[in-house]
C-alpha positions as CSV (number, residue, x, y, z in Angstrom):
1,X,-12.1,-7.5,-9.3
2,X,-8.8,-7.6,-8.0
3,X,-6.9,-8.9,-11.1
4,X,-4.3,-11.2,-10.1
5,X,-6.5,-14.2,-9.4
6,X,-7.5,-14.2,-13.4
7,X,-3.5,-14.6,-14.2
8,X,-3.4,-17.5,-13.1
9,X,0.9,-17.1,-12.2
10,X,1.8,-14.4,-10.1
11,X,5.8,-13.6,-10.8
12,X,7.8,-11.7,-7.2
13,X,10.8,-11.6,-6.4
14,X,12.9,-14.0,-3.9
15,X,13.6,-11.2,-2.0
16,X,10.5,-10.0,-1.4
17,X,8.9,-13.3,-1.0
18,X,10.8,-13.3,2.4
19,X,10.1,-9.7,2.8
20,X,6.5,-10.5,3.2
21,X,6.6,-13.7,5.4
22,X,9.2,-11.4,7.7
23,X,6.4,-9.1,7.7
24,X,3.7,-11.4,8.5
25,X,5.3,-12.4,11.9
26,X,7.1,-9.3,12.9
27,X,3.1,-7.7,12.3
28,X,2.1,-10.8,14.5
29,X,4.3,-10.0,17.0
30,X,4.3,-6.1,17.2
31,X,0.2,-6.6,17.0
32,X,0.4,-9.3,19.9
33,X,2.6,-6.7,22.2
34,X,0.6,-3.6,21.7
35,X,-2.6,-5.1,22.5
36,X,-1.2,-7.1,25.8
37,X,-2.2,-4.5,28.0
38,X,-5.9,-4.1,26.7
39,X,-6.5,-7.7,26.7
40,X,-9.9,-9.1,28.1
41,X,-9.9,-6.0,29.7
42,X,-12.8,-4.1,27.6
43,X,-15.6,-6.8,27.4
44,X,-18.5,-6.4,25.1
45,X,-16.9,-2.4,24.6
46,X,-14.7,-0.7,22.4
47,X,-12.0,1.6,24.2
48,X,-12.6,5.2,24.2
49,X,-10.0,7.2,21.5
50,X,-8.6,9.6,24.7
51,X,-7.5,6.4,26.6
52,X,-4.1,5.7,25.3
53,X,-2.8,2.2,24.2
54,X,1.3,2.2,25.8
55,X,3.6,2.0,23.2
56,X,7.9,2.8,23.6
57,X,11.3,1.5,22.6
58,X,11.1,-0.8,25.4
59,X,7.5,-2.8,24.5
60,X,8.7,-5.8,22.3
61,X,11.8,-6.2,24.5
62,X,9.9,-5.9,27.8
63,X,7.4,-8.7,26.8
64,X,9.5,-11.2,25.4
65,X,11.6,-11.0,28.0
66,X,8.7,-11.0,31.6
67,X,5.4,-11.9,29.9
68,X,6.0,-14.8,27.9
69,X,2.9,-16.3,27.6
70,X,1.7,-13.4,26.2
71,X,3.0,-14.7,22.9
72,X,0.6,-18.4,23.2
73,X,-0.6,-17.5,19.8
74,X,2.6,-17.5,18.3
75,X,4.1,-20.0,20.3
76,X,1.8,-22.8,19.1
77,X,2.0,-21.5,15.7
78,X,6.3,-22.6,15.9
79,X,5.3,-25.8,18.0
80,X,2.6,-26.7,15.2
81,X,5.5,-25.0,12.4
82,X,8.3,-27.0,13.7
83,X,6.3,-30.3,13.2
84,X,5.9,-29.9,9.3
85,X,9.9,-28.8,9.5
86,X,10.3,-32.8,11.0
87,X,8.4,-34.8,8.6
88,X,7.3,-32.7,5.4
89,X,4.3,-30.9,4.8
90,X,1.9,-34.4,4.4
91,X,2.5,-34.4,8.2
92,X,-0.8,-36.1,10.6
93,X,-2.7,-34.2,12.8
94,X,-2.3,-36.7,15.0
95,X,2.1,-35.6,15.3
96,X,0.6,-31.6,16.1
97,X,-1.6,-32.9,18.1
98,X,0.5,-34.6,20.1
99,X,3.1,-32.1,19.7
100,X,1.2,-29.0,21.4
101,X,-0.2,-31.6,23.9
102,X,3.1,-32.4,25.8
103,X,4.7,-29.3,25.6
104,X,4.8,-27.4,28.4
105,X,3.2,-23.9,27.8
106,X,0.2,-22.5,29.4
107,X,-3.0,-22.5,27.5
108,X,-6.7,-22.1,27.9
109,X,-9.9,-22.4,26.5
110,X,-9.9,-24.9,23.4
111,X,-6.3,-25.6,23.4
112,X,-6.2,-27.0,27.0
113,X,-9.3,-28.6,26.5
114,X,-8.0,-30.3,23.2
115,X,-4.8,-31.4,25.4
116,X,-6.7,-33.0,28.0
117,X,-8.1,-34.7,24.9
118,X,-4.8,-35.5,23.6
119,X,-3.8,-36.7,26.7
120,X,-6.5,-39.1,26.8
121,X,-5.8,-41.2,23.5
122,X,-8.9,-39.1,22.1
123,X,-7.0,-37.5,18.3
124,X,-8.4,-34.7,15.8
125,X,-10.9,-34.5,14.7
126,X,-12.4,-35.8,17.7
127,X,-10.6,-33.6,20.3
128,X,-11.7,-30.9,18.6
129,X,-15.4,-31.8,18.0
130,X,-18.2,-30.0,20.1
131,X,-19.7,-32.8,22.0
132,X,-16.1,-33.3,23.1
133,X,-15.3,-29.7,24.1
134,X,-16.8,-27.5,25.1
135,X,-14.8,-24.4,23.5
136,X,-15.2,-25.0,20.5
137,X,-16.4,-22.4,18.9
138,X,-13.1,-20.0,21.1
139,X,-11.1,-18.0,18.9
140,X,-7.7,-20.4,19.7
141,X,-6.9,-22.0,16.1
142,X,-7.8,-18.6,14.8
143,X,-5.1,-17.1,16.5
144,X,-2.4,-20.4,15.5
145,X,-3.2,-20.2,11.8
146,X,-0.9,-17.8,10.5
147,X,1.5,-20.0,9.9
148,X,-0.6,-21.8,7.6
149,X,-1.3,-18.9,5.3
150,X,2.3,-17.7,5.4
151,X,3.5,-21.2,3.9
152,X,0.7,-21.3,1.5
153,X,1.2,-17.7,-0.9
154,X,-1.4,-17.2,-3.2
155,X,-2.7,-20.6,-2.5
156,X,-5.7,-20.3,-0.6
157,X,-7.0,-24.1,-0.7
158,X,-3.6,-25.6,0.5
159,X,-3.9,-23.4,3.3
160,X,-7.1,-24.6,4.2
161,X,-6.0,-27.9,3.6
162,X,-3.0,-27.4,6.4
163,X,-5.8,-25.5,8.5
164,X,-8.1,-28.9,8.6
165,X,-5.5,-31.2,9.4
166,X,-4.2,-28.6,12.6
167,X,-7.7,-27.0,13.4
168,X,-9.5,-29.8,13.6
169,X,-7.3,-30.5,16.4
170,X,-8.5,-28.2,19.4
171,X,-11.9,-26.6,17.5
172,X,-14.4,-27.0,14.8
173,X,-17.7,-25.1,13.4
174,X,-16.8,-21.5,13.6
175,X,-14.1,-22.1,15.9
176,X,-12.0,-23.6,13.1
177,X,-13.3,-21.1,10.1
178,X,-11.6,-18.7,11.8
179,X,-8.3,-19.9,11.3
180,X,-9.2,-20.9,8.1
181,X,-10.0,-17.4,7.1
182,X,-7.2,-15.9,8.6
183,X,-5.2,-18.1,6.6
184,X,-6.7,-17.2,3.3
185,X,-6.2,-13.9,4.1
186,X,-2.8,-14.5,4.3
187,X,-2.3,-16.6,1.6
188,X,-4.0,-14.1,-0.5
189,X,-1.4,-11.1,1.0
190,X,1.3,-12.3,-0.9
191,X,-0.7,-11.6,-4.5
192,X,-2.8,-8.5,-3.6
193,X,-2.2,-5.9,-2.0
194,X,-6.2,-4.3,-1.9
195,X,-7.1,-4.7,2.0
196,X,-11.0,-5.3,0.6
197,X,-10.7,-7.0,-2.0
198,X,-8.3,-10.0,0.6
199,X,-11.4,-9.5,2.8
200,X,-13.7,-10.7,0.2
201,X,-12.2,-13.2,-1.3
202,X,-10.4,-15.1,1.5
203,X,-14.8,-14.7,2.3
204,X,-15.2,-17.7,0.1
205,X,-13.5,-19.9,1.3
206,X,-16.3,-20.2,4.2
207,X,-19.5,-21.8,3.6
208,X,-21.8,-18.6,3.3
209,X,-24.3,-20.6,5.5
210,X,-21.9,-20.2,8.6
211,X,-22.5,-18.1,11.3
212,X,-19.2,-17.3,10.8
213,X,-19.4,-16.7,7.5
214,X,-22.7,-14.1,7.8
215,X,-20.7,-12.5,10.5
216,X,-17.9,-11.5,8.7
217,X,-20.5,-10.3,5.6
218,X,-21.9,-8.6,8.2
219,X,-19.0,-6.3,8.6
220,X,-17.4,-6.1,5.0
221,X,-21.3,-4.9,4.1
222,X,-20.9,-2.0,6.7
223,X,-17.9,-0.7,6.1
224,X,-18.6,-0.4,2.7
225,X,-21.5,1.7,3.4
226,X,-20.2,3.5,6.1
227,X,-16.6,3.4,5.3
228,X,-15.6,6.6,7.8
229,X,-16.8,5.3,11.2
230,X,-15.6,1.8,12.4
231,X,-17.7,2.3,15.8
232,X,-21.0,2.7,14.3
233,X,-19.9,-0.5,12.4
234,X,-19.1,-2.4,15.8
235,X,-22.2,-1.4,17.5
236,X,-24.0,-3.1,14.7
237,X,-22.0,-6.1,14.9
238,X,-21.9,-6.3,18.0
239,X,-25.7,-5.8,18.5
240,X,-26.3,-8.9,15.9
241,X,-23.4,-11.0,16.5
242,X,-21.7,-11.3,20.3
243,X,-24.1,-14.3,21.6
244,X,-21.7,-16.5,22.3
245,X,-24.0,-20.0,22.9
246,X,-20.1,-21.9,23.4
247,X,-17.9,-21.2,25.7
248,X,-18.6,-22.0,29.3
249,X,-17.3,-19.0,30.9
250,X,-19.0,-16.3,27.9
251,X,-22.1,-18.0,27.9
252,X,-24.5,-15.1,30.2
253,X,-21.4,-13.2,30.7
254,X,-19.3,-10.4,28.8
255,X,-16.4,-12.2,28.4
256,X,-16.7,-13.2,24.9
257,X,-13.7,-15.5,23.1
258,X,-16.0,-16.4,21.0
259,X,-13.9,-16.9,16.8
260,X,-16.5,-15.0,15.0
261,X,-17.0,-11.8,17.1
262,X,-13.1,-11.4,17.2
263,X,-12.2,-12.5,14.1
264,X,-14.6,-9.1,13.3
265,X,-12.4,-7.0,15.2
266,X,-9.2,-8.1,13.2
267,X,-11.7,-7.5,10.0
268,X,-12.3,-4.1,10.9
269,X,-9.4,-3.1,12.3
270,X,-7.9,-4.2,8.2
271,X,-10.6,-2.9,6.5
272,X,-10.9,1.0,8.8
273,X,-7.3,0.9,9.0
274,X,-6.9,1.8,5.5
275,X,-3.9,0.3,4.8
276,X,-2.0,2.7,7.7
277,X,0.0,0.3,10.2
278,X,-0.8,2.3,13.3
279,X,-4.5,2.7,12.3
280,X,-5.1,-1.0,11.8
281,X,-3.8,-2.2,15.4
282,X,-5.1,0.4,17.1
283,X,-8.9,0.1,15.5
284,X,-8.3,-3.5,16.0
285,X,-7.1,-3.3,19.7
286,X,-9.8,-0.7,20.8
287,X,-12.4,-2.9,19.2
288,X,-11.8,-4.8,23.0
289,X,-12.4,-8.4,24.0
290,X,-8.9,-10.3,23.0
291,X,-7.6,-7.4,22.2
292,X,-4.0,-8.3,21.8
293,X,-4.4,-11.7,19.6
294,X,-7.1,-9.2,17.8
295,X,-4.1,-7.0,16.6
296,X,-1.9,-9.7,16.1
297,X,-4.1,-10.9,13.0
298,X,-4.8,-7.0,11.4
299,X,-0.7,-6.9,11.7
300,X,0.2,-10.1,10.6
301,X,-1.9,-9.9,7.7
302,X,-1.0,-6.2,6.5
303,X,2.7,-6.4,7.7
304,X,2.6,-9.7,5.2
305,X,1.1,-7.3,2.4
306,X,3.1,-4.5,2.7
307,X,6.5,-6.5,3.9
308,X,8.6,-6.3,6.4
309,X,10.5,-3.1,5.4
310,X,8.0,-1.0,5.0
311,X,6.1,-1.2,8.8
312,X,6.7,2.0,10.0
313,X,10.4,1.7,12.3
314,X,8.2,3.2,15.3
315,X,6.4,-0.1,15.0
316,X,9.4,-1.9,15.0
317,X,11.1,0.1,18.2
318,X,13.0,-3.2,20.2
319,X,11.9,-6.1,17.8
320,X,15.4,-6.2,16.2
321,X,16.5,-6.8,20.0
322,X,14.7,-9.7,20.4
323,X,14.0,-11.5,16.7
324,X,16.7,-13.5,18.4
325,X,15.2,-14.5,21.7
326,X,13.8,-18.3,21.3
327,X,9.9,-17.9,22.8
328,X,9.6,-18.9,26.0
329,X,8.7,-22.9,25.6
330,X,10.3,-23.4,22.6
331,X,13.6,-23.3,21.0
332,X,12.5,-21.0,17.6
333,X,12.6,-17.5,17.7
334,X,11.1,-14.9,15.0
335,X,14.5,-15.1,13.2
336,X,13.7,-18.7,13.0
337,X,10.2,-18.1,12.5
338,X,10.8,-16.0,9.2
339,X,13.2,-18.5,7.8
340,X,11.5,-21.5,8.6
341,X,8.3,-20.4,6.4
342,X,10.6,-19.1,3.3
343,X,11.5,-22.9,3.6
344,X,7.9,-24.2,3.5
345,X,6.9,-22.0,1.3
346,X,9.3,-22.3,-1.4
347,X,8.6,-26.3,-1.3
348,X,4.5,-25.6,-1.1
349,X,5.2,-23.0,-4.4
350,X,6.5,-26.1,-6.2
351,X,3.9,-29.3,-5.1
352,X,1.1,-26.9,-6.0
353,X,1.9,-26.5,-9.9
354,X,4.4,-22.9,-9.3
355,X,8.3,-22.8,-10.0
356,X,10.9,-21.2,-6.9
357,X,14.4,-22.7,-9.4
358,X,15.9,-18.5,-10.4
359,X,15.8,-15.1,-8.7
360,X,12.0,-14.8,-9.0
361,X,9.3,-17.0,-8.1
362,X,6.2,-18.1,-9.6
363,X,3.0,-18.6,-7.7
364,X,0.3,-20.5,-9.2
365,X,-2.2,-18.4,-7.5
366,X,-5.5,-20.6,-6.6
367,X,-9.4,-19.5,-6.2
368,X,-10.6,-20.1,-3.0
369,X,-13.2,-23.0,-2.8
370,X,-15.7,-23.5,0.5
371,X,-14.2,-26.2,3.3
372,X,-17.6,-27.8,4.7
373,X,-19.6,-26.9,6.2
374,X,-19.4,-27.6,9.9
375,X,-22.3,-26.3,13.1
376,X,-21.2,-26.4,16.9
377,X,-24.1,-26.5,19.4
378,X,-26.7,-27.0,16.9
379,X,-29.9,-27.0,18.2
380,X,-28.7,-25.9,21.6
381,X,-29.9,-22.3,23.1
382,X,-28.5,-21.6,26.6
383,X,-31.0,-21.0,29.1
384,X,-29.7,-20.8,32.4
385,X,-26.4,-20.1,34.4
386,X,-26.5,-21.3,38.3
387,X,-24.4,-20.6,40.6
388,X,-23.3,-23.4,42.7
389,X,-19.9,-21.9,44.5
390,X,-19.1,-25.1,46.3
391,X,-16.8,-27.2,47.2
392,X,-17.5,-31.6,45.8
393,X,-16.4,-33.3,48.7
394,X,-17.6,-36.8,48.0
395,X,-21.3,-35.6,46.1
396,X,-22.8,-33.7,44.3
397,X,-26.6,-33.9,42.2
398,X,-28.4,-31.6,40.7
399,X,-31.3,-31.2,37.8
400,X,-32.0,-29.4,34.8
401,X,-34.8,-28.9,32.2
402,X,-33.1,-29.7,28.6
403,X,-30.9,-30.9,26.9
404,X,-27.5,-30.0,27.9
405,X,-25.2,-28.3,30.6
406,X,-21.7,-27.7,31.3
407,X,-19.8,-27.1,34.9
408,X,-17.2,-24.7,35.2
409,X,-15.0,-25.1,37.9
410,X,-11.2,-26.2,39.3
411,X,-8.9,-28.7,40.9
412,X,-6.3,-27.4,43.1
413,X,-3.5,-28.3,45.6
414,X,-3.3,-26.7,48.6
415,X,0.3,-28.5,48.6
416,X,1.0,-28.0,45.1
417,X,2.0,-31.4,45.3
418,X,-0.1,-32.8,41.7
419,X,-3.2,-34.7,42.8
420,X,-5.8,-36.5,40.3
421,X,-9.1,-36.9,41.3
422,X,-11.3,-39.4,39.8
423,X,-14.8,-38.2,39.7
424,X,-17.8,-40.4,37.9
425,X,-20.4,-38.7,36.5
426,X,-24.1,-40.3,36.2
427,X,-26.9,-39.0,34.2
428,X,-30.3,-39.8,35.1
429,X,-29.0,-42.6,37.1
430,X,-26.6,-43.8,34.6
431,X,-23.1,-43.5,34.6
432,X,-21.6,-42.4,31.5
433,X,-18.0,-40.6,32.4
434,X,-15.2,-40.9,35.0
435,X,-12.6,-38.3,34.7
436,X,-9.6,-37.7,36.2
437,X,-9.3,-33.8,37.4
438,X,-5.5,-33.4,37.2
439,X,-4.5,-30.2,39.6
440,X,-1.4,-29.2,37.3
441,X,-2.3,-26.8,35.5
442,X,-0.4,-27.3,32.6
443,X,-2.5,-30.9,32.1
444,X,-6.3,-29.7,34.1
445,X,-9.3,-30.2,32.4
446,X,-10.4,-27.1,31.5
447,X,-13.9,-27.4,31.6
448,X,-15.2,-29.8,34.4
449,X,-18.3,-31.6,33.2
450,X,-20.8,-31.5,30.2
451,X,-22.6,-33.6,28.5
452,X,-25.4,-32.4,24.9
453,X,-27.7,-33.2,22.9
454,X,-29.4,-35.0,25.7
455,X,-33.7,-36.0,24.7
456,X,-35.2,-33.2,25.7
457,X,-36.7,-33.1,29.5
458,X,-35.8,-33.1,33.0
459,X,-32.4,-34.7,34.0
460,X,-30.6,-35.6,36.9
461,X,-27.0,-35.3,37.3
462,X,-25.0,-37.1,40.2
463,X,-21.2,-35.6,40.7
464,X,-19.1,-38.5,43.2
465,X,-15.2,-38.2,44.3
466,X,-14.3,-41.5,44.1
467,X,-11.0,-41.0,45.5
468,X,-10.9,-37.9,48.1
469,X,-8.1,-36.1,49.5
470,X,-7.9,-33.8,51.9
471,X,-4.7,-31.9,50.6
472,X,-6.7,-30.9,47.6
473,X,-10.0,-29.8,46.8
474,X,-12.5,-29.8,43.5
475,X,-14.5,-26.2,43.4
476,X,-17.6,-25.9,41.4
477,X,-18.2,-22.3,40.0
478,X,-21.3,-22.8,38.7
479,X,-23.1,-24.7,35.4
480,X,-24.0,-23.1,31.9
481,X,-28.2,-25.4,31.0
482,X,-29.2,-25.7,27.5
483,X,-32.9,-26.0,25.8
484,X,-34.2,-27.5,22.5
485,X,-33.7,-24.0,19.9
């Protein structure tokens, strides 16, 4: 076992602390940029070795300027971090929730569904709960929890508490655990250089009986058994853990944005990267699926371990020119992130029993404690994906056998003028909800309709448009149905 936890207190210089924080943010930005061209182009498969992933000195600066939406994991991080700067480390979950809900950046999946919920008064943790958010187990918080670990050096449980407040804005269950685990690895990256130890110790912050924990445990075990062949581990983990039962776009599809399988690819990169920055990014990106966010996480954690100065120059090409550029939709740049995380980390060290008064800082290292058990979509087993591919003009009715359903689709305006449909949903003849369906993409309802935890049996669903409008339309693509597991 690594000796850092038994030491109780770890001493590092302010300069090293700052350099590690810079390495974490820079590694995340580099990994995100590197994997950007492959994002979701390889679903349920990995990228072959012979296929190059382009990288040159223009990659970072070009992406910052021309593809700002690529950095959703970073601008979400920064939005949350800014609320901690304004209101202090005890900021309530409602503040970051409202901050990102009213921001002007594009969002997807659990984030967008949470935005919709929050704008209608449903605050965390209900905004991220699976009964209110069909994307609760998606990757969203996992890619946005970096800030919690970077401001909590050596303090895994403190990072988990930040994750509790922020992560339940948009996720719960495995979706929340992804953020807790990533933040725990960041926290431990300040006090250990042993990647295997960091992966295993951070694992203790997650309830062992959860599917997320069992997935990470499987990756760790298989790496220990076969530390040379990442593809063999990939195949075995993919076969056992890739089923997605939550995300309505991912069920019955090769598309997989589930937190646990994508975090497995983060961990795969870290374990099989052998401490080499380029190899770590390559393995994580080549594992496929969300292949920009996964090397971003792996690169950020490894960047924290080795520090900014030790990230090879090859991977920092163009970075310096981009560091002062505010991320689109925010006022903050990478340079701002470096400074704010350093400032927050010092406050956090002091308030958790450490000391920052001199040239060196003393960090009181925390032994990880598991967070509470949460299980999303418990008892729900996907039974059918039924295509509709039709416009909902006035009314639609469908029936199914089971305990739940989710309907994919979209509301759009033909002339780009925003319109807000109102649609009444009835289950078995009883009105259960009247939904706003905005055509504005920033405030859209990510999944149009759903209902879980119904009594097992035959159900009839009726959708009735209360305010039809000829210049806008609602398209229903398909529906996922669930039976009792």
